[in-house]
C-alpha positions as CSV (number, residue, x, y, z in Angstrom):
1,M,93.5,106.1,95.1
2,A,92.6,104.2,91.8
3,F,94.5,100.8,91.2
4,Q,96.7,99.6,88.4
5,C,93.7,97.0,88.5
6,Q,91.5,99.6,87.8
7,R,93.5,102.3,85.3
8,D,94.2,98.6,83.1
9,C,92.1,96.2,83.5
10,Y,93.8,93.8,80.9
11,M,97.0,94.1,83.1
12,Q,97.6,90.4,84.2
13,E,101.0,90.5,85.2
14,F,102.9,93.6,87.6
15,D,106.0,94.0,90.0
16,T,105.4,96.6,92.6
17,C,106.8,96.8,96.5
18,V,105.6,95.1,99.5
19,V,104.8,98.7,102.1
20,S,103.7,96.8,104.8
21,C,102.8,92.9,105.9
22,V,100.8,92.5,109.5
23,P,99.8,89.2,111.0
24,A,96.1,88.9,111.0
25,E,93.4,86.0,110.3
26,L,90.9,85.7,107.6
27,K,87.6,83.3,108.0
28,L,86.3,81.5,105.0
29,E,83.1,79.4,104.0
30,N,84.8,76.4,102.3
31,N,82.0,73.8,101.2
32,G,79.0,75.4,104.2
33,K,81.3,75.2,106.7
34,K,83.6,78.0,108.4
35,E,86.9,77.9,109.4
36,K,89.6,79.9,110.3
37,L,93.2,81.1,109.0
38,T,95.7,82.5,110.0
39,G,98.3,84.8,108.0
40,F,99.5,88.0,107.4
41,N,97.5,91.3,105.6
42,V,99.7,92.7,102.8
43,R,99.6,96.2,101.3
44,L,101.3,97.1,98.4
45,K,102.5,100.0,96.8
46,D,100.1,99.5,93.8
47,T,98.1,96.1,92.6
48,I,96.9,94.3,89.6
49,L,94.4,92.4,92.6
50,F,90.9,94.0,92.3
51,P,89.6,94.2,95.6
52,E,86.2,93.4,96.5
53,G,83.5,95.7,95.8
54,G,81.2,97.4,93.5
55,G,79.0,94.0,93.6
56,Q,82.0,92.4,92.2
57,P,84.0,89.5,94.4
58,D,88.1,89.7,94.5
59,D,90.4,88.8,92.1
60,H,92.5,85.5,92.9
61,G,96.5,85.6,92.1
62,T,100.2,85.5,93.5
63,I,102.4,87.4,95.1
64,G,105.9,86.5,94.4
65,G,104.5,83.0,94.1
66,I,102.5,83.2,97.1
67,P,98.7,82.5,96.6
68,V,96.6,85.5,97.1
69,L,93.6,84.2,99.6
70,R,91.2,87.3,99.6
71,V,91.7,91.1,98.0
72,L,89.5,93.9,100.7
73,R,89.6,97.4,100.2
74,Q,90.3,99.6,103.6
75,G,89.8,103.1,102.7
76,P,92.4,104.4,99.6
77,D,94.3,100.7,99.9
78,A,94.5,96.8,98.8
79,V,94.3,94.1,101.6
80,H,95.8,91.1,100.4
81,F,95.6,88.6,103.0
82,V,98.4,85.4,102.1
83,S,99.8,82.5,104.0
84,S,103.7,83.3,104.6
85,A,105.3,87.0,105.4
86,L,106.8,88.9,102.9
87,E,109.3,91.7,104.2
88,E,108.4,95.6,103.9
89,G,109.9,97.1,100.8
90,Q,110.6,93.7,99.1
91,E,110.0,93.7,95.3
92,V,107.5,91.3,94.6
93,H,105.8,90.1,91.0
94,I,101.9,90.1,90.6
95,K,100.5,87.1,88.6
96,L,96.4,87.6,88.4
97,D,94.2,84.6,87.5
98,W,92.6,86.2,84.0
99,K,89.9,83.8,83.7
100,R,88.3,84.4,86.9
101,R,89.1,88.1,86.2
102,F,88.4,88.2,82.6
103,D,84.6,86.5,83.8
104,H,83.9,89.4,86.4
105,M,85.0,91.6,83.4
106,Q,82.4,90.5,81.3
107,Q,79.9,90.0,83.9
108,H,80.3,93.7,85.0
109,S,80.3,95.3,82.5
110,G,77.1,93.0,80.9
111,Q,75.5,94.3,84.1
112,H,75.9,98.0,83.4
113,L,74.6,97.4,79.8
114,I,71.4,95.6,81.0
115,T,70.9,98.1,83.3
116,A,71.5,100.9,81.1
117,L,68.9,99.8,78.8
118,A,66.5,98.4,80.8
119,D,65.7,101.9,82.6
120,A,65.8,103.5,78.8
121,M,63.6,101.1,77.1
122,F,61.3,100.7,80.1
123,G,61.9,103.0,82.9
124,Y,63.5,99.9,85.1
125,K,65.9,101.1,87.5
126,T,69.0,99.3,88.9
127,T,68.2,99.1,92.8
128,S,70.8,96.2,93.3
129,W,73.5,93.4,91.7
130,D,74.7,90.5,92.8
131,L,78.0,88.0,90.3
132,G,76.8,85.0,91.1
133,R,79.2,82.0,90.6
134,Q,77.3,80.8,87.9
135,R,74.4,83.5,86.9
136,S,74.2,86.8,88.2
137,S,71.0,89.1,88.9
138,I,70.0,92.1,88.8
139,E,67.7,93.7,90.9
140,L,65.2,95.9,88.6
141,D,62.7,98.1,90.8
142,T,59.1,96.7,89.1
143,A,57.3,94.4,90.8
144,T,56.4,92.5,87.1
145,V,57.6,92.6,83.8
146,K,56.4,91.1,80.7
147,P,58.5,88.5,79.1
148,E,58.3,90.3,75.3
149,E,59.9,93.1,77.4
150,M,63.1,91.0,78.2
151,E,62.9,89.6,74.8
152,A,63.2,93.2,73.4
153,L,65.6,94.1,76.0
154,E,67.9,90.9,75.1
155,M,67.9,92.0,71.4
156,A,68.8,95.3,72.5
157,V,71.9,94.5,74.2
158,N,73.2,91.8,71.7
159,E,72.9,94.8,69.3
160,K,75.1,97.0,71.0
161,I,77.3,94.4,71.7
162,R,77.9,93.8,68.0
163,E,78.2,97.3,67.3
164,H,82.0,97.1,69.2
165,V,81.2,100.2,71.3
166,P,83.2,101.8,72.8
167,V,83.9,101.6,77.1
168,T,85.8,104.1,78.7
169,V,87.2,105.1,82.2
170,N,87.5,108.6,83.2
171,L,89.0,109.8,86.6
172,L,87.2,112.6,88.2
173,S,87.6,114.9,91.1
174,I,84.6,114.5,93.9
175,D,83.3,118.6,93.0
176,D,83.7,117.8,89.6
177,P,80.3,119.1,87.7
178,A,80.2,116.6,85.4
179,V,79.5,113.9,88.4
180,E,76.1,114.9,88.4
181,K,75.4,113.8,85.8
182,V,76.3,110.1,85.8
183,R,74.7,107.2,87.2
184,S,75.0,106.4,90.6
185,R,74.0,104.4,93.6
186,G,76.0,106.9,96.1
187,L,79.9,106.6,97.0
188,P,80.9,104.1,100.4
189,D,81.3,106.1,103.6
190,D,85.2,104.9,103.4
191,H,85.6,106.2,99.6
192,A,89.1,108.1,99.0
193,G,90.2,109.7,95.8
194,P,88.8,110.6,92.1
195,I,85.4,109.7,91.3
196,R,85.4,106.7,88.4
197,I,83.5,106.9,85.8
198,I,82.6,103.8,83.6
199,D,81.5,105.6,80.2
200,I,80.0,102.9,77.7
201,E,79.7,105.4,74.6
202,G,76.4,107.0,73.8
203,V,74.8,104.5,76.5
204,D,75.5,105.0,79.7
205,A,78.1,106.7,82.1
206,N,77.9,105.0,85.4
207,M,80.2,105.7,88.7
208,C,81.9,102.1,89.4
209,C,84.9,100.9,90.9
210,G,85.2,97.7,89.4
211,T,87.1,96.0,86.9
212,H,85.0,96.3,82.8
213,V,86.1,95.6,79.5
214,S,87.1,98.1,76.9
215,N,85.1,97.6,74.6
216,L,81.4,95.7,74.0
217,S,82.5,93.6,72.0
218,H,84.4,91.4,74.0
219,L,81.4,90.7,75.6
220,Q,81.0,88.1,73.1
221,V,77.3,87.7,74.1
222,I,74.8,88.1,76.6
223,K,71.7,85.7,77.9
224,I,68.8,86.9,79.6
225,L,68.1,83.2,81.3
226,G,64.4,84.5,82.9
227,T,63.3,86.3,85.8
228,E,62.3,85.9,89.2
229,K,60.2,87.6,92.0
230,G,61.7,89.5,94.3
231,K,61.8,91.2,97.5
232,K,58.8,94.2,98.4
233,N,58.2,94.5,94.7
234,K,61.2,94.0,93.0
235,T,61.6,91.8,90.0
236,N,65.0,90.0,89.9
237,L,66.8,89.1,86.4
238,I,68.8,86.1,85.8
239,F,71.4,86.6,83.1
240,I,74.9,85.2,81.4
241,A,77.7,86.4,79.7
242,G,80.4,85.7,77.3
243,N,82.0,82.5,78.2
244,R,79.1,82.1,80.5
245,V,77.1,82.1,77.7
246,L,79.2,78.9,76.0
247,K,79.5,77.0,79.4
248,Y,75.5,77.0,79.3
249,A,75.8,76.1,76.0
250,E,77.9,73.0,76.2
251,K,76.7,71.8,79.4
252,S,72.9,72.2,78.5
253,Y,73.0,70.5,74.8
254,N,75.6,67.6,76.9
255,T,72.3,67.4,79.6
256,E,70.5,66.8,76.2
257,K,72.2,64.4,74.8
258,S,71.8,62.4,78.0
259,L,68.4,62.7,78.1
260,T,67.8,61.5,75.0
261,V,69.4,58.0,75.8
262,L,67.6,58.3,79.3
263,L,64.1,58.8,77.8
264,K,64.9,57.1,73.8
265,T,62.8,60.3,72.4
266,G,64.0,63.4,70.9
267,A,64.7,66.5,72.0
268,D,61.6,68.2,71.7
269,E,59.6,65.5,73.5
270,H,61.6,65.8,76.8
271,V,59.1,67.4,78.6
272,D,56.3,64.9,77.6
273,A,58.3,61.8,77.9
274,V,59.5,63.4,82.0
275,D,55.7,64.3,82.3
276,K,54.4,60.7,81.6
277,L,57.3,59.4,83.6
278,Q,56.2,61.8,86.9
279,K,52.0,60.9,86.1
280,T,53.6,56.8,86.3
281,V,55.5,57.4,88.9
282,K,52.6,59.3,91.2
283,R,50.2,56.1,89.9
284,L,52.7,53.7,91.6
285,Q,53.4,55.5,94.8
286,K,49.6,55.7,95.3
287,S,49.6,51.9,94.8
288,N,52.7,50.8,97.0
289,L,51.2,53.2,99.6
290,T,48.0,51.0,99.5
291,I,50.1,47.8,99.3
292,L,51.8,48.8,102.0
293,R,48.6,49.9,104.6
294,E,47.2,46.3,103.8
295,M,50.7,44.5,104.3
296,A,50.7,46.8,108.0
297,V,47.3,45.2,108.6
298,L,48.3,41.7,107.8
299,I,51.7,41.6,110.0
300,A,49.2,42.9,112.9
301,Q,46.8,40.5,112.5
302,N,49.3,37.9,112.1
303,F,51.2,38.3,115.0
304,K,47.9,39.0,117.0
305,S,47.4,35.4,116.0
306,K,50.0,33.6,117.5
307,P,49.3,32.2,120.8
308,D,52.7,32.3,121.9
309,R,53.4,35.8,121.1
310,G,54.3,37.5,124.4
311,N,54.4,41.3,124.9
312,F,57.6,42.1,122.5
313,F,56.9,43.0,118.8
314,S,60.0,44.0,116.8
315,L,59.9,44.8,113.1
316,H,62.3,46.2,110.8
317,N,60.9,46.7,107.3
318,K,63.4,49.1,104.5
319,D,60.1,50.5,102.6
320,G,57.3,52.1,104.8
321,D,56.6,55.2,106.5
322,N,55.2,56.9,109.7
323,E,52.3,55.8,108.7
324,F,53.3,51.9,108.2
325,M,54.6,51.9,111.6
326,N,51.7,53.1,113.3
327,I,49.2,51.3,111.5
328,I,50.9,48.3,113.1
329,A,51.1,49.5,116.1
330,N,47.4,50.3,116.7
331,E,46.3,47.0,114.9
332,I,48.7,45.3,117.7
333,G,47.3,47.7,120.2
334,F,50.2,48.9,122.8
335,Q,48.3,49.2,126.0
336,D,50.0,45.7,127.1
337,T,52.5,44.9,124.6
338,L,55.3,47.0,123.7
339,I,56.4,47.6,120.4
340,F,59.9,48.6,118.6
341,M,59.6,49.0,114.7
342,T,62.0,50.8,112.0
343,V,62.1,51.6,108.8
344,G,64.9,52.2,106.4
345,E,68.5,50.6,105.4
346,E,69.6,48.3,107.6
347,K,73.0,50.6,108.7
348,G,71.7,53.8,107.1
349,A,69.0,56.5,108.4
350,G,65.4,55.6,108.6
351,L,63.0,56.2,111.0
352,F,61.8,55.0,113.9
353,L,58.7,53.7,116.3
354,I,58.3,53.0,120.0
355,A,54.6,51.8,121.3
356,G,53.4,50.5,124.6
357,P,52.8,51.5,128.3
358,E,53.6,54.6,128.5
359,N,55.8,54.8,131.6
360,I,57.8,52.3,130.0
361,V,58.3,54.1,126.3
362,T,58.8,57.7,128.8
363,E,61.7,55.6,130.0
364,V,63.1,54.0,127.1
365,G,62.5,56.3,124.3
366,P,65.5,58.8,124.7
367,W,67.7,55.8,125.4
368,V,66.9,53.9,121.6
369,S,67.1,57.7,120.1
370,E,71.0,58.0,121.4
371,L,71.4,54.4,120.3
372,L,70.5,54.8,116.4
373,Q,71.9,58.9,117.3
374,G,68.8,60.3,116.2
375,K,66.0,63.0,117.8
376,G,62.6,61.7,118.6
377,A,59.6,62.9,121.1
378,G,56.2,61.1,122.5
379,K,53.4,61.2,124.5
380,A,50.2,58.9,125.1
381,G,52.7,55.8,124.9
382,R,54.1,56.4,121.7
383,Y,58.0,57.8,121.4
384,Q,58.9,58.2,117.7
385,G,61.4,60.2,115.7
386,K,64.3,60.1,112.7
387,A,67.5,57.6,113.2
388,N,70.8,58.9,111.2
389,S,71.9,55.1,111.8
390,L,70.0,51.9,112.4
391,V,73.5,50.2,112.7
392,K,73.0,49.6,116.4
393,R,69.6,48.9,116.1
394,A,69.8,44.8,117.6
395,E,71.3,46.8,120.9
396,A,68.3,49.0,120.8
397,E,66.1,45.4,120.3
398,A,67.6,43.5,123.1
399,L,67.3,46.8,125.5
400,L,63.9,46.8,124.9
401,K,63.1,43.1,124.8
402,E,64.8,43.0,128.6
403,R,62.5,45.9,129.6
404,S,60.0,44.1,128.3
405,C,60.5,40.6,130.0
406,K,61.1,42.7,133.1
407,R,57.8,44.3,133.3
408,T,56.3,40.5,132.9
409,A,58.5,39.7,135.6
410,G,56.8,42.2,137.6
411,E,60.3,44.2,138.1
412,E,58.9,47.3,137.2
């Protein structure tokens, strides 16, 4: 069947009734963390909430005031996941998140238009596409494209938008001869009901289940941001359409203003100014590394010159790296001296190095690594790694100092 959202993509509120409501679980990913929610899968007599499909994400909205967290298609049905139960036969009012829906309509119809003209103008076939949260991509069946081709394609799609070309939806039976004439990448295995054709008048006829604008003018504008190398001799075309272009322009302008203040140059000089800054930073970093290396040698020599230096050396330095610590260890020599060094923020993350008699380092290395909430590895009298927290550095130092004293006293 075709859902109400497919028959009228602009409908934002709708009354229907509950067909079924069963307990269910939903796996979501929130800020990179996976979580499992318990709730209910609801089937309705009809719906204006589009279920995920055809490269288009699902709609958001409410059913009877209850937020819908996911809409998926299962055969001929749309299944809505909600946190609270609804009664079978209950009359319910659906409200659509129109801002999200219209954005998806603009991107999806924009994809159809770009795909059709890329094929007509250059013979580049679309093999897949992705509607992203900020930008979308179309995979073209070509290893390379020329910049002037993308420029011409962008001009052509925006000319079609300015021509106010109608976009219509046609429903055909699966055995209708007209189905063979439309562009398609095939039907899903569980497809049920009529075939839905999106017809951009005089431009394209494509089999599709998604929601679309009724006229290309509703796309407002399309911006092709560029292309990237895809997989297996493919090219990914990156684009934004409609309100996303306006947001992109606003964000770009605000970034430009901020850079003008920071760099104290006009917008046309931003790239040159950043390039000069990067070269200056590289020179300073190189000079800093040279100073750190020289300082490492002096620190080691200063320790070795002390007549009462003992056989334990400890140092923390905010600046530095593994090379800095290893220079000190090599200069001091660790056959008879137990060395403990850390670099980084005093109570934050950093690096650590333990060097000394191999049997002691092998024994205490994992203890220190655990105290510093880090990971390390060692061989030949060295144990080094990353520390997630240097808060217990003093405790680690005391442990190593005690172990060194025991060795001096012959208690090994």
